[in-house]
NUDREN-317497 format. One record per residue: x, y, z of N, C-alpha, C, O in turn; residue in three letters. Coordinates in nm, 2 decimals, always signed. Each point is the difference from the previous one (the first is absolute). Layout:
! NUDREN-317497
> X / Y / Z / X / Y / Z / X / Y / Z / X / Y / Z / ALA;
...
END
This chain:
! NUDREN-317497
> +0.08 / -0.12 / +0.00 / -0.08 / +0.12 / +0.00 / +0.09 / +0.12 / +0.00 / +0.09 / +0.01 / +0.08 / UNK;
> -0.12 / +0.09 / -0.17 / +0.08 / +0.12 / -0.01 / -0.07 / +0.11 / +0.08 / -0.11 / +0.04 / -0.02 / UNK;
> +0.18 / +0.00 / +0.13 / -0.05 / +0.11 / +0.09 / +0.03 / +0.14 / -0.06 / +0.11 / +0.03 / -0.05 / UNK;
> -0.22 / +0.05 / +0.05 / +0.02 / +0.14 / -0.05 / +0.07 / +0.08 / +0.11 / -0.01 / -0.02 / +0.12 / UNK;
> +0.09 / +0.11 / -0.17 / +0.08 / +0.09 / +0.08 / -0.02 / +0.15 / -0.05 / -0.05 / +0.02 / -0.11 / UNK;
> +0.09 / +0.07 / +0.20 / +0.01 / +0.14 / -0.04 / +0.12 / +0.06 / +0.07 / +0.05 / -0.06 / +0.09 / UNK;
> -0.01 / +0.18 / -0.13 / +0.12 / +0.06 / +0.05 / -0.03 / +0.10 / +0.11 / -0.10 / +0.08 / -0.02 / UNK;
> +0.17 / -0.08 / +0.13 / -0.01 / +0.09 / +0.11 / +0.13 / +0.07 / +0.02 / +0.11 / -0.06 / -0.01 / UNK;
> -0.12 / +0.19 / +0.04 / +0.12 / +0.08 / +0.03 / +0.01 / +0.01 / +0.15 / -0.09 / +0.05 / +0.07 / UNK;
> +0.21 / -0.10 / -0.01 / +0.02 / +0.00 / +0.14 / +0.06 / +0.14 / +0.05 / +0.09 / +0.05 / -0.06 / UNK;
> -0.15 / -0.01 / +0.17 / +0.05 / +0.13 / +0.06 / +0.04 / -0.03 / +0.15 / -0.07 / -0.08 / +0.06 / UNK;
> +0.16 / +0.16 / -0.01 / +0.04 / -0.02 / +0.14 / +0.02 / +0.14 / +0.07 / +0.05 / +0.09 / -0.06 / UNK;
> -0.09 / -0.09 / +0.19 / +0.03 / +0.11 / +0.09 / +0.08 / -0.06 / +0.11 / -0.05 / -0.08 / +0.08 / UNK;
> +0.17 / +0.12 / -0.06 / +0.08 / -0.05 / +0.10 / +0.04 / +0.10 / +0.11 / +0.03 / +0.11 / -0.04 / UNK;
> -0.05 / -0.15 / +0.16 / +0.03 / +0.09 / +0.11 / +0.15 / -0.02 / +0.03 / +0.06 / -0.09 / -0.04 / UNK;
> +0.00 / +0.18 / +0.11 / -0.06 / +0.12 / +0.07 / -0.02 / +0.12 / -0.10 / +0.09 / +0.03 / -0.08 / UNK;
> -0.20 / +0.03 / +0.10 / -0.03 / +0.12 / -0.08 / -0.07 / +0.10 / +0.10 / -0.06 / -0.05 / +0.10 / UNK;
> +0.06 / +0.18 / -0.13 / -0.08 / +0.09 / +0.08 / -0.15 / -0.04 / +0.00 / -0.05 / -0.05 / -0.10 / UNK;
> -0.02 / +0.08 / +0.21 / -0.14 / -0.03 / +0.00 / -0.07 / +0.08 / -0.11 / +0.02 / +0.12 / -0.01 / UNK;
> -0.11 / -0.19 / -0.05 / -0.08 / +0.07 / -0.11 / -0.09 / +0.10 / +0.05 / -0.07 / -0.03 / +0.10 / UNK;
> +0.06 / +0.14 / -0.16 / -0.11 / +0.10 / +0.02 / -0.11 / -0.03 / -0.10 / +0.02 / +0.02 / -0.12 / UNK;
> -0.13 / -0.05 / +0.17 / -0.12 / -0.04 / -0.08 / -0.07 / +0.14 / -0.04 / -0.03 / +0.07 / +0.09 / UNK;
> +0.01 / -0.05 / -0.22 / -0.07 / +0.13 / -0.03 / -0.14 / +0.00 / +0.07 / -0.06 / -0.10 / +0.03 / UNK;
> +0.02 / +0.22 / -0.01 / -0.12 / +0.02 / +0.08 / -0.13 / +0.02 / -0.08 / -0.10 / +0.03 / +0.06 / UNK;
> +0.11 / -0.05 / -0.19 / -0.13 / +0.03 / -0.08 / -0.10 / -0.11 / +0.02 / -0.12 / +0.02 / -0.03 / UNK;
> +0.16 / -0.14 / +0.08 / -0.10 / -0.10 / +0.03 / +0.00 / -0.02 / +0.15 / +0.10 / +0.02 / +0.07 / UNK;
> -0.22 / -0.05 / -0.02 / -0.01 / -0.05 / +0.14 / +0.00 / -0.15 / -0.01 / -0.04 / -0.06 / -0.10 / UNK;
> +0.09 / +0.00 / +0.21 / +0.00 / -0.15 / +0.00 / -0.08 / -0.05 / +0.11 / +0.00 / +0.05 / +0.11 / UNK;
> -0.07 / -0.16 / -0.14 / -0.07 / -0.08 / +0.11 / +0.03 / -0.15 / -0.03 / +0.03 / -0.04 / -0.11 / UNK;
> -0.05 / -0.04 / +0.21 / +0.02 / -0.14 / -0.02 / -0.10 / -0.06 / -0.09 / -0.12 / +0.04 / +0.01 / UNK;
> +0.16 / -0.14 / -0.09 / -0.09 / -0.07 / -0.08 / -0.11 / -0.07 / +0.08 / -0.11 / -0.02 / -0.04 / UNK;
> +0.15 / -0.02 / +0.16 / -0.08 / -0.07 / +0.10 / -0.12 / +0.09 / +0.04 / -0.11 / -0.06 / +0.04 / UNK;
> +0.12 / +0.19 / -0.05 / -0.11 / +0.09 / +0.04 / -0.11 / +0.00 / -0.11 / -0.11 / +0.05 / +0.03 / UNK;
> +0.13 / -0.11 / -0.14 / -0.10 / -0.02 / -0.11 / -0.07 / -0.13 / +0.02 / +0.06 / -0.09 / +0.06 / UNK;
> -0.18 / +0.08 / -0.10 / -0.07 / -0.13 / +0.00 / +0.08 / -0.09 / -0.10 / +0.06 / +0.05 / -0.10 / UNK;
> -0.08 / -0.18 / +0.12 / +0.07 / -0.10 / -0.10 / -0.06 / +0.02 / -0.14 / +0.08 / +0.00 / -0.09 / UNK;
> -0.21 / +0.03 / +0.08 / -0.06 / +0.02 / -0.13 / +0.06 / +0.12 / -0.07 / +0.03 / +0.00 / -0.13 / UNK;
> +0.00 / +0.11 / +0.20 / +0.06 / +0.12 / -0.07 / +0.14 / -0.03 / -0.04 / +0.04 / +0.03 / -0.11 / UNK;
> +0.04 / -0.09 / +0.20 / +0.13 / -0.04 / -0.03 / +0.01 / -0.09 / -0.12 / +0.08 / +0.02 / -0.09 / UNK;
> -0.17 / -0.12 / +0.09 / -0.01 / -0.09 / -0.11 / -0.03 / +0.07 / -0.14 / +0.06 / -0.03 / -0.10 / UNK;
> -0.15 / +0.12 / +0.11 / -0.04 / +0.08 / -0.12 / +0.12 / +0.09 / -0.05 / +0.02 / +0.01 / -0.12 / UNK;
> +0.06 / +0.05 / +0.21 / +0.11 / +0.07 / -0.03 / +0.11 / -0.08 / -0.08 / +0.05 / +0.04 / -0.10 / UNK;
> -0.02 / -0.16 / +0.16 / +0.10 / -0.09 / -0.06 / -0.05 / -0.05 / -0.13 / +0.08 / +0.00 / -0.10 / UNK;
> -0.21 / -0.03 / +0.09 / -0.06 / -0.05 / -0.13 / +0.01 / +0.11 / -0.11 / +0.04 / -0.03 / -0.11 / UNK;
> -0.07 / +0.16 / +0.15 / +0.01 / +0.10 / -0.10 / +0.14 / +0.02 / -0.05 / +0.02 / +0.02 / -0.12 / UNK;
> +0.08 / -0.03 / +0.21 / +0.14 / +0.02 / -0.04 / +0.04 / -0.12 / -0.09 / +0.07 / +0.02 / -0.10 / UNK;
> -0.10 / -0.14 / +0.14 / +0.04 / -0.12 / -0.07 / -0.06 / +0.00 / -0.14 / +0.06 / -0.04 / -0.10 / UNK;
> -0.19 / +0.08 / +0.09 / -0.07 / +0.00 / -0.12 / +0.06 / +0.09 / -0.11 / -0.01 / -0.02 / -0.12 / UNK;
> +0.08 / +0.13 / +0.16 / +0.06 / +0.09 / -0.09 / +0.15 / +0.00 / +0.01 / +0.06 / +0.09 / -0.05 / UNK;
> +0.00 / -0.19 / +0.10 / +0.14 / -0.01 / +0.02 / +0.07 / -0.03 / -0.13 / -0.05 / -0.07 / -0.09 / UNK;
> +0.17 / +0.12 / +0.08 / +0.09 / -0.03 / -0.11 / +0.07 / -0.14 / +0.02 / +0.05 / -0.06 / -0.10 / UNK;
> -0.04 / +0.02 / +0.22 / +0.08 / -0.12 / +0.04 / -0.07 / -0.13 / -0.06 / -0.12 / -0.02 / +0.01 / UNK;
> +0.21 / -0.05 / -0.08 / -0.05 / -0.12 / -0.07 / -0.07 / -0.11 / +0.09 / -0.09 / -0.06 / -0.03 / UNK;
> +0.15 / +0.05 / +0.15 / -0.06 / -0.09 / +0.10 / -0.14 / +0.04 / +0.04 / -0.09 / -0.08 / +0.01 / UNK;
> +0.08 / +0.21 / +0.02 / -0.14 / +0.05 / +0.04 / -0.09 / -0.02 / -0.12 / -0.12 / -0.05 / +0.02 / UNK;
> +0.16 / +0.08 / -0.14 / -0.09 / -0.02 / -0.12 / -0.04 / -0.14 / -0.01 / -0.12 / -0.03 / -0.03 / UNK;
> +0.21 / -0.06 / +0.05 / -0.03 / -0.15 / -0.02 / -0.11 / -0.04 / +0.11 / -0.09 / -0.07 / -0.03 / UNK;
> +0.12 / +0.12 / +0.15 / -0.10 / -0.04 / +0.11 / -0.14 / +0.05 / -0.02 / -0.10 / -0.06 / +0.02 / UNK;
> +0.10 / +0.19 / -0.07 / -0.13 / +0.06 / -0.02 / -0.07 / -0.07 / -0.12 / -0.13 / -0.02 / +0.01 / UNK;
> +0.20 / -0.01 / -0.12 / -0.06 / -0.07 / -0.11 / -0.05 / -0.14 / +0.04 / -0.12 / -0.04 / -0.03 / UNK;
> +0.19 / -0.03 / +0.11 / -0.03 / -0.14 / +0.04 / -0.11 / +0.00 / +0.11 / -0.09 / -0.09 / +0.00 / UNK;
> +0.09 / +0.19 / +0.09 / -0.09 / -0.01 / +0.12 / -0.10 / +0.11 / +0.01 / -0.09 / +0.00 / +0.09 / UNK;
> +0.11 / +0.11 / -0.16 / -0.08 / +0.12 / +0.02 / +0.07 / +0.09 / +0.11 / +0.08 / -0.06 / +0.08 / UNK;
> -0.10 / +0.18 / -0.08 / +0.07 / +0.09 / +0.09 / -0.03 / -0.02 / +0.15 / +0.10 / +0.00 / +0.08 / UNK;
> -0.22 / -0.03 / -0.05 / -0.03 / -0.02 / +0.14 / +0.07 / -0.12 / +0.06 / +0.06 / +0.00 / +0.10 / UNK;
> -0.08 / -0.11 / -0.17 / +0.06 / -0.13 / +0.04 / +0.16 / +0.01 / +0.00 / +0.06 / -0.05 / +0.09 / UNK;
> -0.01 / +0.12 / -0.19 / +0.15 / +0.02 / +0.00 / +0.04 / +0.08 / +0.12 / +0.11 / -0.03 / +0.06 / UNK;
> -0.18 / +0.13 / -0.02 / +0.03 / +0.08 / +0.11 / -0.01 / -0.08 / +0.13 / +0.08 / +0.01 / +0.09 / UNK;
> -0.19 / -0.09 / -0.08 / -0.01 / -0.09 / +0.12 / +0.12 / -0.09 / +0.01 / +0.05 / -0.02 / +0.11 / UNK;
> -0.02 / -0.04 / -0.22 / +0.12 / -0.10 / +0.01 / +0.13 / +0.08 / +0.04 / +0.08 / -0.05 / +0.08 / UNK;
> -0.07 / +0.16 / -0.14 / +0.12 / +0.09 / +0.03 / +0.01 / +0.03 / +0.15 / +0.11 / -0.02 / +0.06 / UNK;
> -0.22 / +0.06 / +0.00 / +0.00 / +0.03 / +0.14 / +0.02 / -0.12 / +0.09 / +0.07 / +0.01 / +0.10 / UNK;
> -0.13 / -0.12 / -0.14 / +0.02 / -0.13 / +0.07 / +0.15 / -0.04 / +0.00 / +0.05 / -0.05 / +0.10 / UNK;
> +0.01 / +0.07 / -0.21 / +0.14 / -0.05 / -0.02 / +0.10 / +0.09 / +0.06 / +0.12 / -0.02 / +0.00 / UNK;
> -0.16 / +0.14 / +0.06 / +0.09 / +0.10 / +0.05 / +0.08 / -0.06 / +0.12 / +0.10 / +0.07 / +0.04 / UNK;
> -0.13 / -0.18 / +0.02 / +0.07 / -0.05 / +0.11 / +0.09 / -0.12 / -0.04 / +0.07 / -0.06 / +0.08 / UNK;
> -0.07 / +0.02 / -0.21 / +0.08 / -0.11 / -0.05 / +0.15 / +0.05 / -0.01 / +0.04 / +0.06 / -0.10 / UNK;
> +0.04 / -0.09 / +0.20 / +0.14 / +0.04 / +0.00 / +0.02 / +0.13 / +0.05 / +0.12 / +0.05 / +0.00 / UNK;
> -0.22 / +0.02 / +0.05 / +0.01 / +0.14 / +0.04 / -0.07 / +0.02 / +0.14 / -0.08 / -0.09 / +0.04 / UNK;
> +0.12 / +0.19 / +0.03 / -0.08 / +0.04 / +0.12 / -0.01 / +0.15 / +0.00 / +0.08 / +0.07 / -0.06 / UNK;
> -0.18 / -0.02 / +0.13 / -0.01 / +0.14 / +0.02 / -0.10 / +0.03 / +0.11 / -0.07 / -0.09 / +0.05 / UNK;
> +0.08 / +0.21 / +0.00 / -0.09 / +0.05 / +0.10 / -0.11 / +0.07 / -0.07 / +0.02 / +0.07 / -0.10 / UNK;
> -0.14 / -0.07 / +0.15 / -0.11 / +0.07 / -0.06 / +0.02 / +0.14 / -0.03 / -0.04 / +0.06 / -0.10 / UNK;
> +0.11 / +0.01 / +0.20 / +0.02 / +0.15 / -0.02 / +0.10 / +0.03 / -0.11 / +0.01 / +0.12 / -0.03 / UNK;
> +0.06 / -0.22 / -0.02 / +0.10 / +0.03 / -0.11 / -0.07 / +0.03 / -0.13 / +0.05 / +0.08 / -0.08 / UNK;
> -0.16 / -0.15 / +0.06 / -0.07 / +0.02 / -0.13 / -0.08 / +0.13 / +0.00 / -0.08 / +0.02 / +0.08 / UNK;
> +0.12 / +0.07 / -0.17 / -0.05 / +0.13 / +0.00 / -0.08 / +0.04 / -0.13 / +0.02 / -0.05 / -0.10 / UNK;
> -0.12 / +0.14 / +0.13 / -0.08 / +0.05 / -0.11 / +0.02 / +0.15 / -0.01 / +0.00 / +0.07 / +0.11 / UNK;
> +0.03 / -0.02 / -0.23 / +0.02 / +0.14 / -0.01 / -0.13 / +0.07 / -0.04 / -0.07 / -0.04 / -0.09 / UNK;
> +0.04 / +0.15 / +0.16 / -0.12 / +0.07 / -0.02 / +0.03 / +0.15 / -0.02 / +0.09 / +0.06 / +0.06 / UNK;
> -0.17 / +0.00 / -0.16 / +0.02 / +0.14 / -0.03 / -0.06 / +0.09 / +0.11 / -0.06 / -0.05 / +0.09 / UNK;
> +0.09 / +0.18 / -0.11 / -0.05 / +0.09 / +0.11 / -0.15 / +0.01 / +0.00 / -0.06 / +0.04 / +0.10 / UNK;
> -0.01 / -0.08 / -0.21 / -0.14 / -0.01 / +0.00 / -0.06 / -0.14 / +0.03 / -0.11 / -0.03 / -0.04 / UNK;
> +0.20 / -0.05 / +0.10 / -0.04 / -0.14 / +0.04 / -0.03 / -0.10 / -0.11 / -0.07 / -0.09 / +0.03 / UNK;
> +0.12 / +0.11 / -0.15 / -0.01 / -0.10 / -0.10 / +0.12 / -0.09 / +0.01 / +0.11 / +0.04 / +0.02 / UNK;
> -0.14 / -0.17 / -0.03 / +0.11 / -0.10 / +0.00 / +0.07 / +0.01 / -0.13 / -0.06 / -0.01 / -0.11 / UNK;
> +0.19 / +0.02 / +0.12 / +0.09 / +0.02 / -0.12 / +0.07 / -0.14 / -0.03 / +0.00 / -0.04 / -0.12 / UNK;
> +0.04 / -0.03 / +0.22 / +0.07 / -0.13 / -0.02 / +0.04 / -0.06 / +0.13 / -0.04 / +0.04 / +0.11 / UNK;
> +0.13 / -0.14 / -0.12 / +0.04 / -0.08 / +0.12 / +0.14 / -0.05 / -0.02 / +0.05 / -0.01 / -0.12 / UNK;
> +0.01 / -0.03 / +0.23 / +0.13 / -0.06 / +0.00 / +0.00 / -0.10 / +0.11 / -0.04 / +0.02 / +0.11 / UNK;
> +0.09 / -0.14 / -0.15 / +0.00 / -0.12 / +0.09 / +0.15 / -0.05 / +0.03 / +0.04 / -0.09 / -0.07 / UNK;
> +0.03 / +0.15 / +0.16 / +0.13 / -0.05 / +0.03 / +0.00 / -0.12 / +0.09 / -0.09 / -0.02 / +0.08 / UNK;
> +0.18 / -0.08 / -0.10 / +0.01 / -0.12 / +0.07 / +0.15 / -0.04 / +0.03 / +0.09 / +0.06 / -0.06 / UNK;
> -0.08 / -0.15 / +0.15 / +0.13 / -0.06 / +0.03 / +0.01 / -0.14 / -0.06 / -0.09 / -0.07 / +0.01 / UNK;
> +0.21 / +0.04 / -0.07 / +0.02 / -0.14 / -0.04 / +0.02 / -0.08 / +0.12 / +0.08 / +0.03 / +0.09 / UNK;
> -0.14 / -0.15 / -0.08 / +0.02 / -0.09 / +0.11 / +0.14 / -0.07 / -0.03 / +0.02 / -0.05 / -0.11 / UNK;
> +0.06 / +0.06 / +0.21 / +0.13 / -0.07 / -0.01 / +0.11 / +0.09 / -0.07 / +0.10 / -0.05 / -0.04 / UNK;
> -0.13 / +0.18 / +0.03 / +0.10 / +0.09 / -0.07 / +0.08 / +0.09 / +0.09 / +0.07 / +0.09 / -0.05 / UNK;
> -0.08 / -0.11 / +0.18 / +0.07 / +0.09 / +0.09 / +0.15 / -0.02 / +0.00 / +0.05 / -0.11 / -0.03 / UNK;
> +0.02 / +0.22 / +0.05 / +0.15 / -0.01 / +0.00 / +0.04 / +0.11 / +0.11 / -0.04 / +0.11 / -0.01 / UNK;
> +0.12 / -0.16 / +0.10 / +0.06 / +0.09 / +0.10 / -0.11 / +0.08 / +0.08 / +0.01 / +0.11 / +0.03 / UNK;
> -0.12 / -0.18 / -0.01 / -0.11 / +0.05 / +0.08 / -0.09 / +0.09 / -0.08 / -0.09 / +0.06 / +0.06 / UNK;
> +0.11 / -0.04 / -0.19 / -0.09 / +0.08 / -0.08 / -0.07 / -0.09 / -0.10 / +0.05 / -0.10 / -0.04 / UNK;
> -0.16 / +0.14 / +0.00 / -0.09 / -0.07 / -0.09 / +0.03 / +0.03 / -0.15 / +0.05 / +0.11 / -0.03 / UNK;
> -0.08 / -0.20 / -0.06 / -0.01 / +0.03 / -0.14 / -0.14 / +0.01 / -0.04 / -0.09 / -0.08 / +0.05 / UNK;
> +0.06 / +0.18 / -0.13 / -0.14 / +0.03 / -0.03 / -0.03 / +0.02 / -0.15 / +0.10 / +0.00 / -0.08 / UNK;
> -0.22 / +0.02 / +0.05 / -0.05 / +0.03 / -0.13 / -0.12 / +0.08 / +0.01 / -0.07 / +0.00 / +0.10 / UNK;
> +0.03 / +0.07 / -0.21 / -0.13 / +0.06 / -0.01 / -0.08 / -0.10 / -0.08 / +0.02 / -0.02 / -0.12 / UNK;
> -0.10 / -0.05 / +0.19 / -0.08 / -0.11 / -0.05 / -0.09 / +0.05 / -0.12 / -0.01 / -0.07 / -0.10 / UNK;
> -0.05 / +0.18 / +0.12 / -0.08 / +0.06 / -0.11 / -0.02 / +0.15 / +0.02 / -0.01 / +0.04 / +0.12 / UNK;
> +0.01 / +0.03 / -0.22 / -0.03 / +0.14 / +0.00 / -0.09 / +0.03 / -0.11 / +0.01 / -0.05 / -0.11 / UNK;
> -0.11 / +0.14 / +0.13 / -0.10 / +0.03 / -0.11 / -0.06 / +0.13 / +0.02 / -0.03 / +0.05 / +0.11 / UNK;
> +0.02 / +0.02 / -0.23 / -0.07 / +0.13 / +0.00 / -0.12 / -0.03 / -0.08 / +0.00 / -0.06 / -0.11 / UNK;
> -0.12 / +0.11 / +0.16 / -0.12 / -0.02 / -0.07 / +0.01 / +0.06 / -0.14 / +0.06 / +0.11 / -0.01 / UNK;
> -0.12 / -0.17 / -0.09 / +0.02 / +0.05 / -0.14 / -0.03 / +0.15 / -0.02 / +0.07 / +0.06 / -0.08 / UNK;
> -0.17 / -0.01 / +0.14 / -0.03 / +0.14 / -0.02 / +0.10 / +0.10 / +0.06 / -0.01 / +0.12 / -0.02 / UNK;
> +0.10 / -0.17 / +0.10 / +0.10 / +0.09 / +0.06 / +0.14 / -0.03 / -0.05 / +0.10 / +0.06 / +0.06 / UNK;
> -0.08 / -0.14 / -0.16 / +0.13 / -0.03 / -0.05 / +0.06 / +0.12 / -0.08 / -0.08 / +0.09 / -0.05 / UNK;
> +0.21 / -0.09 / +0.04 / +0.07 / +0.11 / -0.08 / +0.02 / +0.12 / +0.08 / +0.04 / +0.10 / -0.06 / UNK;
> -0.06 / -0.10 / +0.19 / +0.02 / +0.12 / +0.08 / +0.11 / -0.02 / +0.11 / +0.01 / +0.09 / +0.08 / UNK;
> +0.06 / -0.20 / -0.09 / +0.11 / -0.02 / +0.09 / -0.03 / -0.06 / +0.13 / +0.08 / -0.01 / +0.09 / UNK;
> -0.21 / -0.03 / -0.07 / -0.04 / -0.06 / +0.13 / +0.07 / -0.13 / +0.03 / +0.02 / -0.04 / +0.11 / UNK;
> +0.02 / -0.04 / -0.21 / +0.07 / -0.12 / +0.02 / +0.13 / +0.02 / +0.08 / +0.04 / -0.08 / +0.08 / UNK;
> +0.03 / +0.19 / -0.11 / +0.12 / +0.03 / +0.07 / -0.03 / +0.03 / +0.14 / +0.07 / -0.05 / +0.09 / UNK;
> -0.18 / +0.13 / -0.06 / -0.03 / +0.03 / +0.14 / -0.03 / -0.13 / +0.08 / +0.04 / -0.02 / +0.11 / UNK;
> -0.12 / -0.07 / -0.18 / -0.03 / -0.13 / +0.06 / +0.12 / -0.09 / +0.03 / +0.02 / -0.06 / +0.10 / UNK;
> +0.07 / +0.06 / -0.20 / +0.12 / -0.08 / +0.02 / +0.09 / +0.06 / +0.11 / +0.06 / -0.08 / +0.08 / UNK;
> -0.05 / +0.21 / -0.08 / +0.08 / +0.06 / +0.11 / -0.06 / -0.03 / +0.14 / +0.07 / -0.03 / +0.09 / UNK;
> -0.21 / +0.03 / -0.08 / -0.06 / -0.03 / +0.12 / +0.03 / -0.15 / +0.04 / +0.03 / -0.03 / +0.11 / UNK;
> -0.05 / -0.06 / -0.21 / +0.03 / -0.14 / +0.03 / +0.14 / -0.02 / +0.04 / +0.03 / -0.08 / +0.10 / UNK;
> +0.06 / +0.14 / -0.16 / +0.14 / -0.01 / +0.03 / +0.03 / +0.05 / +0.14 / +0.08 / -0.05 / +0.08 / UNK;
> -0.14 / +0.17 / -0.05 / +0.02 / +0.05 / +0.14 / -0.06 / -0.09 / +0.11 / +0.06 / -0.01 / +0.10 / UNK;
> -0.17 / -0.05 / -0.13 / -0.06 / -0.10 / +0.09 / +0.11 / -0.11 / +0.03 / +0.02 / -0.03 / +0.12 / UNK;
> +0.04 / -0.01 / -0.23 / +0.10 / -0.11 / +0.02 / +0.13 / +0.05 / +0.07 / +0.06 / -0.07 / +0.07 / UNK;
> -0.02 / +0.19 / -0.10 / +0.11 / +0.06 / +0.07 / -0.03 / +0.00 / +0.15 / +0.09 / -0.03 / +0.09 / UNK;
> -0.21 / +0.07 / -0.05 / -0.04 / +0.01 / +0.14 / +0.00 / -0.14 / +0.06 / +0.02 / -0.02 / +0.12 / UNK;
> -0.05 / -0.09 / -0.19 / +0.00 / -0.13 / +0.05 / +0.14 / -0.05 / +0.02 / +0.03 / -0.07 / +0.10 / UNK;
> +0.06 / +0.11 / -0.18 / +0.14 / -0.04 / +0.01 / +0.04 / -0.10 / -0.11 / -0.01 / -0.12 / +0.03 / UNK;
> +0.05 / +0.16 / -0.14 / +0.03 / -0.09 / -0.11 / +0.15 / +0.03 / -0.05 / +0.05 / +0.11 / +0.02 / UNK;
> +0.01 / -0.22 / -0.07 / +0.13 / +0.02 / -0.06 / -0.01 / +0.03 / -0.15 / +0.09 / +0.06 / -0.06 / UNK;
> -0.21 / -0.11 / +0.00 / -0.02 / +0.03 / -0.14 / -0.15 / -0.02 / -0.03 / -0.07 / -0.08 / +0.06 / UNK;
> +0.03 / +0.16 / -0.16 / -0.13 / -0.02 / -0.06 / +0.02 / -0.05 / -0.15 / +0.06 / +0.08 / -0.07 / UNK;
> -0.10 / -0.19 / +0.04 / +0.02 / -0.06 / -0.13 / -0.13 / -0.01 / -0.07 / -0.09 / -0.08 / +0.04 / UNK;
> +0.07 / +0.15 / -0.16 / -0.13 / +0.00 / -0.07 / +0.03 / -0.03 / -0.15 / +0.11 / +0.00 / -0.04 / UNK;
> -0.22 / -0.03 / -0.03 / +0.01 / -0.01 / -0.14 / -0.13 / +0.05 / -0.07 / -0.10 / +0.01 / +0.07 / UNK;
> +0.11 / +0.01 / -0.20 / -0.12 / +0.04 / -0.07 / +0.02 / -0.05 / -0.15 / +0.11 / -0.02 / -0.04 / UNK;
> -0.22 / +0.00 / -0.02 / -0.01 / -0.05 / -0.14 / +0.09 / +0.10 / -0.09 / -0.01 / +0.12 / +0.02 / UNK;
> +0.09 / -0.18 / -0.11 / +0.08 / +0.08 / -0.08 / -0.07 / +0.10 / -0.09 / +0.05 / +0.10 / -0.04 / UNK;
> -0.18 / -0.13 / +0.02 / -0.08 / +0.09 / -0.09 / -0.07 / +0.11 / +0.09 / -0.06 / +0.09 / -0.06 / UNK;
> +0.08 / -0.09 / +0.19 / -0.07 / +0.10 / +0.09 / +0.10 / +0.12 / +0.02 / +0.06 / +0.02 / +0.10 / UNK;
> -0.05 / +0.05 / -0.21 / +0.09 / +0.12 / +0.00 / -0.03 / +0.10 / +0.11 / +0.09 / +0.05 / +0.06 / UNK;
> -0.22 / -0.02 / -0.03 / -0.03 / +0.09 / +0.11 / +0.05 / -0.05 / +0.13 / +0.05 / +0.08 / +0.08 / UNK;
> -0.06 / -0.21 / -0.05 / +0.05 / -0.05 / +0.13 / +0.15 / +0.00 / +0.00 / +0.06 / +0.03 / +0.11 / UNK;
> +0.01 / -0.06 / -0.22 / +0.14 / +0.00 / +0.00 / +0.05 / +0.14 / +0.03 / +0.09 / +0.02 / +0.08 / UNK;
> -0.15 / +0.08 / -0.14 / +0.03 / +0.14 / +0.03 / -0.03 / +0.04 / +0.14 / +0.08 / +0.08 / +0.06 / UNK;
> -0.18 / -0.14 / +0.00 / -0.04 / +0.03 / +0.14 / +0.12 / -0.05 / +0.09 / +0.04 / +0.07 / +0.09 / UNK;
> +0.00 / -0.20 / -0.11 / +0.11 / -0.05 / +0.08 / +0.12 / +0.09 / -0.01 / +0.07 / +0.03 / +0.10 / UNK;
> -0.03 / +0.02 / -0.22 / +0.11 / +0.08 / -0.02 / -0.01 / +0.13 / +0.07 / +0.09 / +0.05 / +0.07 / UNK;
> -0.21 / +0.02 / -0.08 / -0.03 / +0.13 / +0.07 / +0.01 / -0.02 / +0.15 / +0.05 / +0.09 / +0.07 / UNK;
> -0.09 / -0.20 / -0.02 / +0.00 / -0.02 / +0.15 / +0.14 / -0.04 / +0.05 / +0.02 / -0.01 / +0.12 / UNK;
> +0.08 / -0.01 / -0.21 / +0.14 / -0.03 / +0.05 / +0.03 / -0.14 / +0.00 / +0.11 / -0.04 / +0.05 / UNK;
> -0.19 / -0.05 / -0.11 / +0.04 / -0.14 / -0.01 / +0.09 / -0.01 / -0.12 / +0.00 / +0.07 / -0.09 / UNK;
> +0.09 / -0.17 / +0.10 / +0.10 / -0.03 / -0.10 / -0.04 / -0.13 / -0.07 / -0.05 / -0.10 / +0.06 / UNK;
> +0.07 / +0.09 / -0.20 / -0.03 / -0.12 / -0.07 / +0.11 / -0.10 / +0.05 / +0.12 / +0.03 / -0.01 / UNK;
> -0.17 / -0.15 / +0.05 / +0.09 / -0.10 / +0.06 / +0.08 / -0.08 / -0.10 / +0.11 / -0.04 / +0.02 / UNK;
> -0.18 / +0.00 / -0.13 / +0.06 / -0.08 / -0.11 / -0.08 / +0.02 / -0.13 / -0.09 / +0.08 / +0.00 / UNK;
> +0.13 / -0.15 / -0.10 / -0.07 / +0.00 / -0.12 / -0.14 / -0.07 / +0.03 / -0.01 / -0.07 / +0.10 / UNK;
> -0.09 / +0.10 / -0.18 / -0.13 / -0.07 / +0.02 / +0.01 / -0.15 / +0.00 / +0.09 / -0.06 / -0.07 / UNK;
> -0.18 / +0.00 / +0.15 / +0.01 / -0.15 / +0.01 / -0.14 / -0.05 / -0.04 / -0.10 / +0.06 / +0.01 / UNK;
> +0.10 / -0.19 / -0.05 / -0.12 / -0.07 / -0.03 / -0.07 / -0.05 / +0.13 / +0.07 / -0.05 / +0.09 / UNK;
> -0.20 / +0.07 / -0.09 / -0.08 / -0.05 / +0.11 / -0.12 / -0.08 / -0.06 / -0.04 / +0.03 / -0.11 / UNK;
> +0.00 / -0.13 / +0.18 / -0.12 / -0.07 / -0.05 / -0.12 / +0.08 / -0.01 / -0.02 / +0.09 / +0.09 / UNK;
> -0.06 / -0.11 / -0.19 / -0.12 / +0.08 / -0.02 / -0.12 / -0.07 / +0.06 / -0.11 / +0.05 / +0.00 / UNK;
END
């Protein structure tokens, strides 16, 4: 059987670095403060309009709601997080702009510090193109800095040019050439 793959660009944020100053144009609240249905709807909207090949495949195969449910269920497979780490960015007029879900890799600690990733970041389609992904990534990275990490290791689909630019704007470095991941 021939397994389909796609290319992802890996990025890394390695400590020690100065604590990130998160821009103040968004207010942040915990994802846990939302009902499960609202959170599910947000994730489904982002996945449904995602550039990421993996998201597209899941939505085509299962529909956006079921893909989002599966995504949220799998968030503990190999990862851990505290509820307060998952953040939702809200505009000054209380519109939800997007979310960021930082997590710790299980078994990735080194010298008393954790290894982490941003499990998922999403800006709702109607708010894209305004730089909010950078604000969300900075917030997620700051959450992880406060936890105590030695590195944040992330990746994104090679075709997701907006997210690649977001990693670069936030100070992440490309770790290596793109690599193949199972689709």
